[in-house]
C-alpha positions in Angstrom: 0.2 0.4 0.2 1.3 3.5 -1.2 2.4 5.8 1.3 1.1 9.1 2.9 3.6 11.1 1.0 2.3 9.0 -2.5 -1.1 10.1 -1.6 -0.5 14.0 -1.7 0.2 15.2 -4.8 -0.2 18.8 -3.9 3.9 20.0 -2.8 2.8 22.9 0.0 0.5 20.3 2.3 3.3 18.0 2.8 4.1 20.7 5.5 0.4 20.0 7.4 1.1 16.5 7.8 0.3 16.1 11.2 -0.2 13.4 14.2 -3.5 13.3 16.3 -2.0 14.6 19.4 -1.1 17.9 17.0 -4.9 18.4 16.1 -6.2 18.1 19.7 -6.1 21.9 20.8 -8.0 22.4 17.4 -11.1 21.7 19.3 -13.1 24.1 21.4 -15.8 23.3 23.6 -18.9 24.3 22.1 -17.8 23.9 18.4 -20.0 23.1 15.0 -18.4 20.2 13.3 -19.2 18.4 9.9 -17.7 14.5 9.3 -17.7 12.4 6.3 -19.2 8.9 6.1 -22.6 7.7 5.3 -23.0 4.5 7.5 -19.7 3.1 8.8 -17.6 3.4 5.6 -16.0 6.6 4.3 -15.7 8.2 8.2 -12.8 9.9 10.2 -11.8 7.1 12.5 -8.3 8.6 14.0 -9.0 12.1 15.5 -12.5 11.2 16.8 -11.1 8.4 18.8 -8.0 10.0 19.8 -10.4 13.5 20.9 -12.7 10.7 22.7 -9.6 9.5 24.8 -8.4 13.0 25.5 -11.7 13.5 26.8 -11.5 10.6 29.1 -8.4 10.4 30.0 -8.1 14.0 31.4 -12.3 14.2 32.8 -13.3 16.2 30.5 -17.3 14.4 29.9 -19.5 16.7 29.7 -17.2 19.7 29.6 -16.0 19.2 25.5 -19.7 18.9 23.9 -20.1 19.7 20.0 -22.9 19.9 17.6 -22.3 17.2 15.1 -23.5 17.2 11.0 -22.7 13.8 9.3 -24.5 12.8 5.8 -26.3 9.6 8.0 -24.9 7.2 10.7 -21.3 6.4 11.0 -19.2 4.1 13.2 -20.3 3.1 16.7 -16.8 3.4 17.5 -16.8 7.7 17.1 -20.3 8.8 17.0 -21.8 6.3 20.3 -18.4 6.5 22.2 -18.7 10.5 21.9 -22.7 9.9 23.3 -21.0 7.8 26.0 -19.1 10.7 27.2 -21.5 13.4 26.9 -19.3 14.5 23.8 -22.2 15.5 21.6 -24.9 18.6 22.2 -26.7 18.2 18.8 -27.0 15.8 16.5 -28.4 16.1 12.8 -30.2 14.0 10.6 -29.5 10.4 11.2 -27.4 8.2 13.9 -26.9 4.8 15.3 -25.9 3.2 18.6 -27.2 2.6 21.9 -25.7 5.4 23.6 -26.5 8.2 21.4 -30.1 6.9 21.1 -30.4 7.3 25.0 -29.1 10.5 24.6 -31.7 11.6 22.3 -34.7 10.2 24.3 -33.2 11.2 27.7 -33.2 14.7 26.5 -29.4 14.9 26.7 -28.6 15.3 22.7 -31.0 17.7 20.7 -31.6 15.9 17.3 -34.1 16.5 14.5 -34.2 13.7 11.6 -34.6 15.0 8.2 -34.8 13.9 4.8 -31.4 13.0 3.7 -31.0 14.8 0.4 -33.1 18.0 2.0 -30.2 18.5 4.8 -27.5 18.0 2.3 -28.8 21.5 0.7 -30.3 22.9 3.7 -27.0 22.4 5.0 -25.5 24.5 2.0 -28.8 26.9 2.3 -27.0 27.5 6.0 -30.6 26.3 7.8 -28.3 24.1 10.7 -25.5 26.8 11.3 -27.9 29.8 11.5 -27.6 30.0 15.3 -24.1 28.8 15.5 -22.3 30.9 13.9 -22.9 30.8 10.2 -21.4 28.0 9.9 -19.3 24.6 10.1 -16.5 25.8 12.2 -14.6 22.3 11.1 -14.6 19.4 8.9 -13.3 16.5 9.3 -13.3 14.5 6.1 -11.4 11.1 5.2 -9.9 11.3 1.7 -7.9 8.1 0.0 -5.6 10.9 -2.1 -5.1 14.5 -3.0 -4.8 15.7 -6.3 -2.3 18.3 -7.0 -4.3 21.3 -6.8 -5.3 20.4 -3.2 -9.0 18.6 -4.4 -9.9 15.8 -2.3 -10.4 12.1 -3.5 -12.9 11.1 -1.4 -12.8 7.2 0.3 -15.9 4.7 0.2 -18.6 7.1 0.8 -19.6 10.4 -0.2 -22.7 11.5 2.1 -22.4 15.0 2.3 -18.5 15.1 2.2 -18.9 18.1 -0.4 -20.7 20.3 1.1 -18.5 20.3 4.5 -15.7 21.3 2.2 -17.1 24.1 0.8 -18.5 25.6 3.9 -16.1 24.5 6.5 -14.2 27.6 7.9 -11.2 24.6 8.0 -10.7 21.1 8.0 -8.8 18.2 8.9 -7.9 15.6 6.3 -7.8 12.5 7.3 -5.9 10.5 4.6 -6.6 6.3 4.7 -3.5 4.6 3.7 -5.3 1.1 4.1 -7.4 1.7 1.3 -6.4 2.2 -2.1 -7.1 5.5 -4.0 -10.7 5.6 -5.0 -9.8 7.9 -8.1 -12.7 7.8 -10.5 -15.3 6.0 -8.6 -17.1 9.7 -7.4 -19.3 11.7 -9.4 -19.2 14.9 -7.2 -21.5 17.8 -8.1 -22.6 20.9 -5.9 -25.9 22.4 -7.4 -25.7 26.3 -7.1 -28.4 27.6 -4.8 -32.1 29.0 -5.9 -32.8 31.0 -8.2 -29.7 30.0 -10.3 -30.3 25.9 -9.8 -29.9 24.0 -13.1 -31.5 20.7 -13.9 -29.1 17.7 -13.7 -29.2 16.0 -16.5 -28.9 12.6 -15.6 -31.4 10.5 -17.5 -29.5 6.9 -17.4 -28.2 5.7 -13.9 -25.0 5.4 -15.5 -24.6 9.1 -16.4 -22.2 11.6 -15.0 -22.7 15.1 -14.3 -19.7 16.2 -12.3 -15.8 15.7 -11.1 -14.1 12.8 -9.9 -13.0 15.0 -7.0 -14.6 17.6 -4.4 -12.7 21.1 -5.1 -10.7 22.1 -2.2 -9.5 25.4 -1.1 -6.4 24.1 0.0 -5.8 27.6 2.4 -8.9 25.8 4.5 -6.8 22.5 5.7 -5.0 23.0 8.7 -3.6 19.2 9.0 -3.5 16.2 7.1 -3.8 12.9 9.6 -2.5 9.5 8.3 -5.4 6.8 9.0 -4.6 3.6 9.1 -8.1 2.2 9.7 -10.4 0.5 7.6 -13.6 1.2 7.4 -15.6 -1.4 9.9 -18.6 -2.4 7.2 -21.8 -3.9 8.1 -21.3 -7.7 8.7 -24.5 -9.5 6.5 -26.7 -12.0 9.1 -28.3 -15.0 6.9 -31.9 -14.5 5.7 -35.0 -15.8 7.2 -37.6 -18.1 6.1 -39.8 -14.6 7.0 -37.6 -12.3 4.6 -37.0 -14.9 2.2 -40.8 -15.0 2.0 -41.7 -11.3 1.6 -38.9 -11.5 -1.1 -40.9 -14.0 -2.8 -43.9 -11.8 -2.6 -42.5 -9.1 -4.0 -40.7 -10.8 -6.7 -44.0 -12.2 -8.1 -45.5 -8.9 -8.0 -42.7 -7.5 -10.6 -43.4 -10.4 -12.9 -47.2 -9.4 -12.8 -46.2 -6.1 -13.7 -43.8 -7.0 -16.5 -46.5 -9.5 -17.7 -49.2 -6.8 -17.7 -46.9 -4.3 -19.3 -46.3 -1.6 -16.5 -43.1 -2.5 -16.5 -40.2 -2.9 -19.1 -38.5 -6.6 -19.0 -35.4 -5.3 -17.4 -37.8 -3.8 -14.5 -36.8 0.3 -13.8 -33.7 1.4 -11.4 -34.0 -0.1 -8.3 -33.6 1.1 -4.5 -33.1 -1.4 -1.8 -32.6 -0.3 2.0 -29.8 -2.2 4.0 -31.5 -5.2 6.6 -31.9 -8.9 5.6 -35.1 -8.0 3.6 -33.4 -6.2 1.8 -30.8 -8.7 1.3 -33.4 -11.7 0.5 -34.7 -9.2 -2.3 -31.3 -8.9 -3.9 -30.8 -12.4 -3.3 -33.8 -13.5 -5.4 -32.8 -10.9 -8.2 -29.8 -12.8 -9.0 -31.3 -16.6 -9.0 -35.1 -14.7 -10.6 -35.9 -14.4 -14.6 -34.6 -10.4 -15.1 -31.4 -9.2 -16.6 -29.4 -6.1 -17.5 -30.8 -4.5 -14.7 -29.6 -1.4 -13.2 -29.4 0.2 -9.2 -30.2 3.7 -7.9 -30.0 3.9 -4.5 -27.8 4.9 -1.0 -25.8 2.0 -0.2 -24.2 -1.1 -1.9 -24.1 -4.0 0.4 -22.6 -7.4 -0.2 -25.0 -8.7 -1.9 -24.7 -6.6 -4.7 -21.3 -7.9 -5.4 -23.5 -11.2 -6.0 -25.6 -9.1 -8.3 -22.8 -8.2 -10.7 -21.0 -11.6 -10.2 -24.5 -13.5 -11.6 -23.9 -11.0 -15.2 -28.1 -9.5 -14.4 -26.8 -5.9 -12.6 -25.3 -3.6 -15.2 -24.6 -0.9 -13.3 -24.9 0.8 -9.6 -25.1 4.6 -8.3 -25.1 5.1 -4.9 -23.7 7.4 -2.1 -21.8 4.8 0.2 -20.6 1.4 -0.4 -21.7 -0.3 2.7 -20.0 -3.3 2.8 -18.8 -6.3 5.3 -14.9 -6.0 5.9 -15.2 -9.3 3.8 -17.2 -7.7 1.4 -14.9 -4.8 0.8 -11.9 -7.3 0.6 -13.6 -9.2 -2.3 -14.4 -5.1 -4.0 -10.6 -4.2 -4.0 -9.8 -7.7 -5.2 -12.0 -7.4 -8.4 -11.5 -3.1 -8.1 -11.1 -3.1 -12.0 -14.4 -5.0 -12.7 -16.4 -3.8 -10.2 -15.2 0.5 -9.7 -16.4 0.5 -13.8 -19.9 -0.1 -13.1 -20.5 2.4 -10.1 -21.3 5.5 -9.6 -20.9 7.1 -6.0 -22.3 10.7 -5.6 -23.3 12.9 -3.0 -26.6 12.4 -0.9 -28.3 15.3 -2.3 -27.6 14.0 -5.7 -28.0 10.0 -4.8 -31.4 10.9 -2.9 -32.7 13.7 -5.3 -36.6 13.6 -6.0 -35.7 14.9 -9.5 -34.1 12.0 -10.4 -36.3 9.7 -8.5 -38.7 10.4 -10.5 -37.3 10.9 -14.0 -35.9 7.6 -13.8 -38.9 5.7 -12.6 -37.0 4.2 -9.4 -38.5 1.0 -7.7 -38.4 2.3 -3.7 -38.5 -0.6 -1.3 -37.7 -0.5 2.5 -38.8 -1.1 5.6 -40.7 0.6 8.6 -41.3 0.4 12.1 -45.2 -0.6 11.2 -47.7 0.7 8.9 -51.9 1.2 9.6 -54.4 -0.2 7.7 -54.7 3.1 5.9 -51.0 2.6 4.7 -49.5 5.3 6.6 -46.0 3.7 8.0 -43.7 5.2 11.0 -39.9 4.8 9.8 -38.3 6.4 13.3 -40.2 6.4 16.5 -41.5 3.1 18.8 -44.1 3.9 20.2 -44.3 7.1 18.8 -42.4 8.7 21.2 -38.6 7.0 21.3 -36.2 7.7 18.2 -34.3 4.6 16.8 -32.1 6.3 14.0 -34.1 8.3 11.8 -35.8 8.4 8.9 -32.7 8.4 6.5 -33.7 8.6 2.6 -36.9 6.7 2.7 -39.0 9.4 2.5 -36.8 10.8 -0.4 -37.2 7.8 -2.5 -40.5 6.7 -1.3 -42.7 9.7 -1.9 -41.1 9.6 -5.5 -40.7 6.3 -7.0 -42.6 4.7 -9.6 -43.6 2.5 -7.0 -43.2 2.9 -3.3 -42.8 -0.7 -1.5 -42.5 -0.9 2.2 -41.9 -4.5 3.5 -41.9 -6.0 7.2 -42.5 -9.0 8.9 -46.4 -8.9 10.1 -45.6 -9.3 13.6 -42.2 -8.9 16.4 -41.3 -10.9 19.9 -41.4 -8.7 23.0 -39.9 -10.4 25.8 -43.1 -12.8 26.7 -44.7 -13.2 23.7 -42.9 -14.4 20.2 -46.1 -12.3 18.4 -46.4 -9.9 20.7 -46.3 -6.7 18.5 -47.9 -6.6 15.0 -46.6 -4.3 12.2 -50.1 -3.9 11.0 -52.4 -1.5 13.6 -55.0 0.5 13.2 -53.5 3.8 13.3 -49.2 4.7 13.9 -48.9 6.7 16.6 -46.2 8.8 14.3 -46.4 9.4 10.4 -43.3 9.1 8.7 -45.1 8.3 5.5 -48.0 8.8 4.8 -51.4 7.0 2.9 -50.3 9.6 -0.2 -47.0 7.6 -0.7 -47.0 4.2 -0.6 -48.0 2.0 -3.2 -47.7 -1.3 -2.3 -47.3 -3.2 1.4 -46.0 -6.4 1.9 -45.4 -8.7 4.9 -44.2 -12.6 4.9 -48.3 -13.2 4.7 -48.7 -11.4 1.6 -49.0 -8.2 -0.7 -51.2 -5.4 -0.4 -50.9 -3.4 -3.9 -53.2 -0.3 -3.4 -53.0 1.7 -6.7 -56.6 2.9 -7.2 -58.0 1.7 -3.9 -60.0 4.1 -1.8 -58.9 4.3 2.0 -61.4 1.7 3.1 -60.5 -0.6 0.4 -57.1 -0.5 1.3 -57.7 -1.2 4.4 -60.0 -4.0 3.9 -57.0 -5.4 1.7 -54.3 -4.5 4.0 -56.3 -6.6 6.7 -56.3 -9.5 4.7 -53.2 -9.9 2.6 -51.0 -8.5 5.5 -52.2 -9.1 9.0 -51.1 -11.9 10.7 -53.5 -14.3 11.5 -53.3 -14.2 15.3 -54.2 -10.3 14.9 -56.6 -10.3 11.4 -59.5 -10.6 13.7 -59.1 -8.0 16.0 -58.1 -5.8 13.3 -61.2 -6.7 11.0 -63.6 -6.2 14.3 -61.9 -2.6 14.6 -62.8 -1.9 11.4 -65.9 -2.9 11.4 -67.1 -0.9 14.5 -65.0 2.1 13.5 -66.5 1.8 9.6 -70.1 1.3 11.2 -69.4 3.8 13.3 -68.5 6.7 11.2 -70.3 6.2 7.9 -73.5 6.2 10.1 -73.0 9.4 10.7 -71.6 10.4 7.3 -68.2 10.5 8.6 -66.9 7.3 7.0 -64.3 8.0 4.4 -61.4 6.9 6.7 -63.4 5.3 9.6 -61.4 5.7 13.0 -62.4 5.3 17.0 -60.0 7.5 18.1 -61.2 6.7 22.1 -59.3 3.3 21.5 -57.6 3.1 18.4 -54.5 3.2 20.2 -55.8 0.5 22.5 -53.1 -2.3 20.8 -50.3 0.0 22.2 -51.5 1.1 25.0 -51.8 -3.1 26.4 -48.5 -3.5 25.2 -47.2 -0.9 27.6 -48.6 -2.4 30.6 -48.9 -6.3 29.4 -45.9 -6.7 27.0 -48.4 -8.0 24.3 -50.4 -6.1 21.8 -53.2 -9.2 22.0 -56.1 -7.3 23.7 -59.4 -9.4 25.1 -61.7 -6.4 23.7 -62.4 -3.4 22.0 -64.8 -2.3 24.4 
């Protein structure tokens, strides 16, 4: 692997090489920081970990707190450890880790999640720094190389790295020498703000509209720190029977759409979230009848490499390579083959509604739960406890050619293996409205909601998606609500507001959503 000096082609930056200890004095309590990274890939590691060590060693917990803006979640050994040391005052727009979630839900960390494409552009507009000095105090960006003019070659993700480099007063570049230079894999563009914004000329997944590097004012760079830590990545668990049954319903539906003439033989560009169900869907496509496929999504997981290898995936656009450690080894071993068929874009381009709608993306994501009228909750368990955030699911689902949400019909509690139904009368928090979703799927079946009124949608969701244990309860609720509301002439979307959350209340009190009666 090349040395640090080999990766820095700009001679005037060589004297800014520093150790992590030398950069620690740059950090002051209350600063607003921007980090690169999107999922546990492409994020700074050496500097955040050294700063956490410094805080812990010198008993500075709660005395060095920062406002932290990152494109999405990053490695828990950085942001979650910072949360455990009370180093985060505010966090936008998406996160992961038990400590940071605890800090958010106990009110110690202020957090607002946001559609990821909008977060990136709103950062450029200054919306997130208007009461914090009007700019990022310091950006920390992982790079794989620096060009002759000081431009930055990013690593395995883009996220909001370009926006950070553009807006931060000062920069620390973590140059990772354990990975190859990623030059040529990125397509970087920063749209002009309104009223000067131009259309993005992307009509095919493999179109490029920008540069393979991020332009950078080298005077901003305070330090270049070598990093020798590879990305942690996401190890994939095996798919289970539930996820495979869900994938089977989706693949059968797509085949039926092709037969009906509503989809071409090679479908349309696919977007898929993360997790077992997404992996099962991609696994089904590997073995399925479709070919010459394309992907326009946020993250690529290991199964996408299988998709390439089987010869059915032609090209993929994303903002991050969310591979496991073994997946990265596989990717690097066949760099020339994979890299010519992948492009990494800033998240405000990868998640941009204009492109999603123009390309006709088929979007597939997993919620916490959905209700009988097809409102979905992706963020708040019980309506109040934040888990990760909405991420990019809303960017895709609201603008897709087909908006598909898939979930197990039930989840276990400590006392009941089917104690939680993921199909409820009303979700206690709405991230995706009934107006955004076309298809709901569980292992029980698939509900095609297109062209149906709310009451017809409710009946289909109960019939097709609810678990047999909960189907009679949901049917009874719907029948009672329909009779009560229609008889009063207010029955377009019937509800009984005095009992609609009885299942959730029973869960909180008794550890299960199984209720004896709606009375």
